[in-house]
C-alpha positions as CSV (number, residue, x, y, z in Angstrom):
1,M,-18.2,-39.8,45.7
2,P,-18.1,-43.1,44.0
3,Y,-19.6,-43.0,40.5
4,N,-20.3,-46.7,40.1
5,G,-22.9,-47.7,42.7
6,F,-26.2,-47.0,44.3
7,L,-25.7,-44.7,47.4
8,G,-29.3,-44.4,48.5
9,L,-32.7,-43.3,47.1
10,G,-33.2,-39.6,46.8
11,T,-35.7,-37.4,45.0
12,L,-35.3,-34.3,43.0
13,R,-37.3,-31.4,44.2
14,G,-40.5,-30.5,42.4
15,R,-44.2,-30.9,42.5
16,Q,-45.0,-34.4,43.7
17,S,-48.3,-36.1,43.2
18,R,-48.7,-38.9,45.7
19,T,-51.3,-41.5,45.9
20,S,-51.5,-44.3,48.4
21,M,-49.5,-47.3,47.3
22,D,-52.4,-49.7,47.5
23,T,-54.2,-47.9,44.6
24,F,-51.1,-48.1,42.4
25,D,-51.4,-51.6,40.9
26,A,-49.3,-52.8,38.0
27,T,-51.6,-51.3,35.4
28,A,-51.5,-47.8,37.0
29,I,-47.7,-48.1,37.3
30,A,-47.4,-49.1,33.7
31,Q,-49.6,-46.3,32.5
32,L,-47.6,-43.7,34.6
33,A,-44.2,-45.0,33.3
34,V,-45.4,-44.7,29.7
35,K,-47.1,-41.3,30.3
36,L,-43.8,-39.9,31.8
37,S,-41.8,-41.2,28.8
38,L,-39.7,-43.4,31.1
39,V,-40.7,-46.5,29.1
40,T,-41.9,-46.7,25.5
41,P,-45.3,-48.3,24.8
42,S,-43.6,-51.1,22.8
43,R,-41.2,-52.0,25.7
44,M,-44.0,-51.9,28.2
45,E,-46.0,-54.3,26.1
46,E,-43.0,-56.5,25.7
47,V,-42.5,-56.7,29.5
48,R,-46.3,-57.1,30.1
49,Q,-46.3,-60.3,28.1
50,E,-43.1,-61.5,29.8
51,V,-44.8,-61.3,33.3
52,N,-48.0,-62.8,31.9
53,G,-50.2,-59.7,32.3
54,L,-50.6,-57.0,34.8
55,G,-52.1,-57.9,38.2
56,A,-52.6,-56.1,41.4
57,D,-49.0,-56.5,42.5
58,A,-46.7,-54.1,40.7
59,G,-43.6,-55.9,42.0
60,P,-43.1,-58.4,39.2
61,L,-43.6,-55.7,36.5
62,L,-41.0,-53.4,38.1
63,R,-38.5,-56.1,38.7
64,Q,-38.6,-57.2,35.1
65,L,-38.4,-53.6,33.9
66,E,-35.3,-53.2,36.1
67,R,-33.7,-56.5,34.9
68,K,-34.1,-55.4,31.3
69,G,-32.6,-52.0,32.1
70,Y,-35.7,-50.0,31.2
71,L,-36.0,-48.6,34.7
72,T,-33.7,-48.1,37.7
73,P,-34.6,-49.0,41.3
74,W,-34.6,-45.2,42.0
75,Q,-37.2,-44.6,39.3
76,S,-39.2,-47.6,40.4
77,N,-39.3,-46.3,44.0
78,K,-40.6,-42.9,42.7
79,L,-43.3,-44.6,40.6
80,L,-44.5,-46.6,43.6
81,K,-44.9,-43.4,45.5
82,G,-46.9,-41.9,42.6
83,E,-44.4,-39.1,42.0
84,Q,-44.7,-37.5,38.6
85,D,-41.9,-35.0,38.7
86,G,-38.1,-35.2,39.0
87,Y,-37.4,-37.9,36.4
88,F,-36.0,-35.4,33.9
89,L,-33.8,-32.4,34.4
90,G,-32.6,-30.1,31.7
91,G,-33.6,-32.7,29.1
92,Y,-31.6,-35.4,30.8
93,R,-33.2,-38.6,32.1
94,V,-32.3,-39.0,35.8
95,L,-31.3,-42.6,36.7
96,Y,-30.3,-42.5,40.4
97,K,-28.6,-40.5,43.1
98,I,-24.8,-40.8,43.4
99,A,-24.1,-38.7,46.4
100,S,-25.1,-35.7,48.5
101,G,-23.2,-32.7,49.8
102,S,-23.8,-29.6,51.8
103,F,-24.9,-27.6,48.8
104,G,-26.2,-30.1,46.3
105,R,-26.9,-33.7,45.3
106,V,-25.3,-35.5,42.3
107,F,-27.3,-37.8,40.1
108,R,-26.4,-40.1,37.3
109,A,-28.4,-39.3,34.2
110,E,-28.5,-40.0,30.5
111,D,-29.2,-38.0,27.3
112,P,-32.4,-39.8,26.0
113,H,-31.4,-38.9,22.4
114,T,-27.8,-40.0,22.4
115,G,-27.6,-42.4,25.4
116,E,-24.6,-40.4,26.7
117,I,-24.2,-40.9,30.5
118,V,-23.7,-37.7,32.5
119,A,-23.5,-36.6,36.1
120,I,-25.9,-33.8,37.2
121,K,-25.2,-31.7,40.3
122,V,-28.4,-30.1,41.6
123,L,-28.4,-27.2,44.0
124,R,-30.3,-28.1,47.2
125,Q,-33.7,-26.5,47.8
126,R,-32.6,-24.6,50.9
127,W,-30.0,-22.7,48.8
128,S,-32.0,-22.2,45.7
129,E,-33.2,-18.8,46.8
130,D,-29.9,-17.5,48.2
131,P,-28.4,-15.1,45.6
132,H,-24.8,-15.6,46.7
133,T,-25.0,-19.4,46.7
134,I,-26.7,-19.3,43.3
135,E,-24.0,-17.0,42.0
136,L,-21.3,-19.4,43.2
137,F,-23.1,-22.4,41.8
138,E,-23.5,-20.9,38.4
139,R,-20.0,-19.5,38.5
140,E,-18.7,-23.1,39.1
141,G,-20.5,-24.3,36.0
142,K,-19.4,-21.4,33.8
143,L,-15.8,-21.6,34.8
144,G,-15.8,-25.3,34.2
145,K,-17.2,-24.9,30.7
146,S,-14.2,-22.8,29.8
147,L,-11.8,-25.7,30.8
148,R,-11.2,-28.5,28.4
149,H,-8.5,-30.9,29.6
150,P,-8.2,-34.7,30.0
151,N,-7.5,-34.3,33.7
152,I,-10.4,-32.0,34.5
153,V,-14.0,-33.2,34.6
154,T,-15.7,-31.6,31.6
155,I,-18.7,-29.3,32.3
156,L,-21.4,-29.7,29.7
157,D,-24.1,-27.3,30.8
158,V,-25.2,-25.0,33.6
159,N,-28.8,-23.9,33.7
160,K,-32.1,-23.6,35.6
161,D,-34.6,-26.3,34.8
162,P,-37.9,-24.6,33.7
163,A,-40.1,-27.3,35.1
164,T,-38.7,-27.8,38.5
165,K,-37.0,-24.4,38.9
166,Q,-33.8,-26.1,40.0
167,Y,-30.3,-25.0,39.3
168,Y,-28.1,-27.7,37.9
169,I,-24.7,-28.5,36.3
170,A,-24.4,-31.3,33.8
171,M,-20.9,-32.8,33.6
172,E,-18.9,-35.6,32.3
173,F,-19.6,-38.9,34.2
174,V,-16.5,-40.5,35.6
175,E,-16.9,-44.2,36.1
176,G,-14.9,-44.9,39.3
177,G,-14.7,-42.9,42.5
178,N,-13.0,-40.1,44.4
179,L,-9.5,-40.5,45.9
180,R,-10.8,-40.5,49.5
181,D,-12.9,-43.6,48.8
182,F,-10.0,-45.1,46.8
183,L,-7.7,-44.7,49.8
184,A,-10.3,-46.0,52.2
185,I,-9.9,-49.4,50.4
186,R,-6.2,-49.3,49.5
187,K,-5.1,-47.4,52.6
188,K,-2.0,-46.1,50.8
189,L,-0.4,-46.4,47.4
190,E,3.0,-47.4,46.1
191,P,5.1,-44.3,45.2
192,A,5.0,-45.0,41.4
193,E,1.2,-45.1,41.4
194,A,0.8,-42.2,43.7
195,L,3.1,-40.1,41.6
196,R,1.3,-41.0,38.4
197,L,-1.9,-39.8,39.9
198,L,-0.2,-36.7,41.1
199,E,1.1,-36.0,37.6
200,D,-2.5,-36.2,36.3
201,A,-3.7,-33.7,38.9
202,A,-0.7,-31.5,38.4
203,A,-1.4,-31.4,34.6
204,G,-5.0,-30.4,35.2
205,L,-4.0,-27.6,37.6
206,T,-1.2,-26.4,35.3
207,Y,-3.7,-26.1,32.5
208,A,-6.2,-24.2,34.7
209,Y,-3.3,-21.8,35.8
210,S,-2.6,-21.2,32.1
211,K,-6.2,-20.0,31.8
212,G,-5.9,-17.7,34.8
213,L,-7.6,-20.0,37.4
214,S,-6.6,-21.5,40.7
215,H,-8.7,-24.3,42.1
216,R,-9.1,-23.2,45.7
217,D,-10.3,-26.6,47.0
218,V,-7.7,-29.3,46.2
219,K,-8.5,-32.3,48.4
220,L,-9.1,-36.0,48.1
221,T,-12.8,-35.8,47.4
222,N,-12.2,-33.4,44.5
223,I,-9.9,-35.8,42.7
224,L,-11.8,-38.5,40.8
225,I,-10.1,-41.7,39.8
226,S,-11.6,-43.3,36.7
227,T,-11.7,-47.1,36.1
228,Q,-8.8,-46.5,33.7
229,Q,-6.8,-45.1,36.6
230,V,-6.8,-41.5,35.3
231,A,-7.1,-38.7,37.9
232,K,-9.5,-35.9,37.1
233,L,-10.0,-32.7,39.0
234,V,-13.6,-31.7,39.8
235,D,-15.3,-28.7,41.5
236,F,-13.8,-25.5,40.5
237,G,-16.6,-23.7,42.4
238,L,-14.2,-21.7,44.6
239,A,-11.8,-21.0,41.8
240,D,-10.1,-17.6,41.9
241,M,-9.2,-15.5,38.8
242,F,-5.6,-14.5,39.6
243,T,-4.5,-12.6,36.4
244,Y,-7.1,-10.0,35.9
245,G,-6.2,-7.2,38.3
246,P,-6.6,-6.6,42.0
247,K,-9.5,-8.2,44.0
248,D,-12.2,-6.1,45.5
249,V,-11.5,-6.2,49.2
250,D,-15.3,-6.5,49.8
251,S,-15.6,-9.5,47.5
252,K,-17.8,-12.3,48.8
253,M,-15.5,-14.9,47.3
254,D,-15.8,-18.0,49.4
255,R,-12.6,-19.8,50.7
256,T,-12.4,-23.1,52.3
257,V,-11.3,-22.9,56.0
258,D,-8.1,-24.9,55.3
259,Y,-7.1,-22.5,52.5
260,A,-7.9,-19.5,54.6
261,G,-5.8,-20.9,57.5
262,L,-2.8,-21.5,55.2
263,E,-3.0,-18.1,53.6
264,R,-3.3,-16.3,56.9
265,A,-0.3,-18.2,58.2
266,T,1.9,-17.5,55.1
267,N,0.5,-14.0,54.5
268,V,-0.3,-14.7,50.8
269,K,-3.3,-13.4,49.0
270,S,-6.4,-15.5,48.1
271,G,-6.0,-17.1,44.8
272,D,-2.2,-17.6,45.0
273,V,-1.4,-20.8,43.0
274,R,1.0,-21.8,45.7
275,S,-1.9,-22.7,48.0
276,D,-3.1,-25.2,45.5
277,I,0.4,-26.7,45.3
278,F,0.6,-27.0,49.1
279,F,-2.7,-28.9,49.3
280,L,-1.7,-31.1,46.3
281,G,1.4,-31.9,48.3
282,C,-0.9,-32.9,51.2
283,V,-2.8,-35.2,48.8
284,L,0.5,-36.8,47.8
285,F,1.5,-37.1,51.4
286,Q,-1.7,-39.0,52.3
287,M,-1.4,-41.3,49.2
288,L,2.1,-42.3,50.3
289,T,1.6,-42.6,54.0
290,G,-2.1,-43.4,54.4
291,R,-2.5,-40.6,57.0
292,P,-3.5,-36.9,56.5
293,P,-0.7,-34.5,57.2
294,L,-3.0,-31.9,58.8
295,H,-4.7,-32.7,62.1
296,L,-8.4,-33.4,61.3
297,T,-10.9,-31.3,63.3
298,R,-14.3,-29.8,62.8
299,D,-13.3,-26.8,64.9
300,R,-13.0,-23.9,62.4
301,R,-10.8,-21.9,64.8
302,A,-8.4,-24.8,65.2
303,R,-8.3,-25.3,61.4
304,M,-7.3,-21.6,61.1
305,N,-4.5,-22.0,63.6
306,R,-0.9,-21.6,62.3
307,E,0.3,-24.4,64.6
308,R,-1.8,-26.9,62.6
309,F,0.5,-26.2,59.6
310,D,3.7,-25.9,61.6
311,N,3.3,-29.2,63.5
312,I,3.0,-31.6,60.5
313,V,4.7,-34.9,61.4
314,P,7.0,-35.6,58.3
315,M,6.9,-38.9,56.6
316,D,9.9,-41.2,57.1
317,A,11.5,-44.1,55.5
318,E,9.9,-46.6,57.8
319,E,6.4,-45.8,56.5
320,V,7.3,-45.0,52.9
321,T,9.7,-47.0,50.7
322,A,10.8,-44.5,48.1
323,P,13.9,-42.8,46.7
324,P,15.1,-39.5,48.3
325,V,13.7,-37.5,45.4
326,V,10.1,-38.4,46.4
327,F,10.7,-37.2,50.0
328,R,12.2,-34.0,48.6
329,L,9.1,-33.5,46.3
330,V,6.8,-33.8,49.3
331,E,8.9,-31.4,51.4
332,T,9.1,-28.9,48.6
333,T,5.4,-28.8,47.7
334,M,4.5,-28.5,51.4
335,A,7.3,-26.1,52.3
336,F,6.3,-23.2,54.5
337,H,9.6,-21.2,54.4
338,P,11.3,-19.5,52.8
339,R,9.0,-17.7,50.3
340,T,11.8,-17.9,47.7
341,A,11.6,-21.7,47.8
342,I,7.9,-21.6,47.3
343,K,8.3,-19.2,44.4
344,R,10.9,-21.5,42.8
345,R,8.7,-24.6,43.1
346,R,5.9,-23.0,41.1
347,S,8.0,-23.2,37.9
348,C,9.5,-26.7,38.4
349,W,7.1,-28.8,40.5
350,R,5.8,-30.7,37.6
351,R,9.3,-31.5,36.4
352,S,10.2,-32.6,39.9
353,A,7.1,-34.8,40.0
354,K,8.2,-36.5,36.7
355,R,11.7,-37.1,38.0
356,A,10.3,-38.5,41.3
357,A,7.9,-40.8,39.3
358,I,10.8,-42.1,37.2
359,S,12.9,-42.9,40.3
360,A,10.0,-44.5,42.1
361,T,9.2,-46.7,39.1
362,R,12.8,-47.8,38.8
363,L,12.9,-48.6,42.5
364,E,9.6,-50.6,42.2
365,A,11.0,-52.5,39.3
366,R,14.2,-53.4,41.1
367,T,12.2,-54.5,44.2
368,R,10.1,-56.8,42.0
369,Q,13.2,-58.2,40.3
370,S,14.8,-58.8,43.7
371,R,11.8,-60.7,44.9
372,R,11.7,-62.9,41.8
373,S,15.4,-63.7,42.1
374,R,15.2,-64.9,45.7
375,P,15.7,-68.6,46.0
376,S,12.6,-70.5,47.2
377,L,12.8,-72.3,50.5
């Protein structure tokens, strides 16, 4: 989910007033934009003078408004369609759509009073009347609001917009992209860089654990990488509370298929923090090798099969140049047996990650020095 580009034109649900485009000349567009508080009257007058008046063609007006940053292409597209709703949500001014998922869409928005940029996740219309989905969505926001850590995306608000009746979560906007998109470009990372990102994610998870939460959906798309190269965890929507007594066996708590498969294979309860550690190990594996450790399939039954976890092809020295401690870290975090080893890693995995990062950094420095000292031909 890259946070720094246009990924399509979408519309927020709500009452839409559409008029044929041929009746929406520049004057009508200008009046609508001012009426909806998208552009102030003074700015509209400024742009009107710059385009030498308003004619039948709204194109020059909209292009100038976009060039000056007064409108976004997403907003212009809606204005051309005559849409009067969906420009604001929960008091935030919606700028454009970032990405779409099964349950919601994410938009970039800004606070019109402070100029603060935020991301807004909006529950899709088809789920907005499903009580269980609404419960999970609101739960994600409320859990997130309780977490304040530099390696966890901050949740600012969770609410239902009174005008559009949409459920939304407003959160910190991370300029950058998710780890899956990052690896799609880079293919794989040097050990020192991969371990630094792992440390960030581990710090966020450790903080969540201290608050009684496990993530329940650690994967590439739920780790955002900022332009400052800081990893931040997002989407605690499936998080389990693991310190407040036994679970109700009839609980409707959702689990991802991969987590369910792992927990059935290892006979551990839902919400065990070791499941998060295993899948964080999978993330490290893919950062180092450029390939996923688990066979990718859409078949839910196959994803639940124990053999999928037993038949992981380990990484080797030919595909990853790293000190032995890095290989041990991957093996430990993704260990299946014995259970005592899994228990032991829960208390020392962050220390192991730090040692591995130090060793990898030293190896990388020695490699660079060796290359510089080679005589030129």
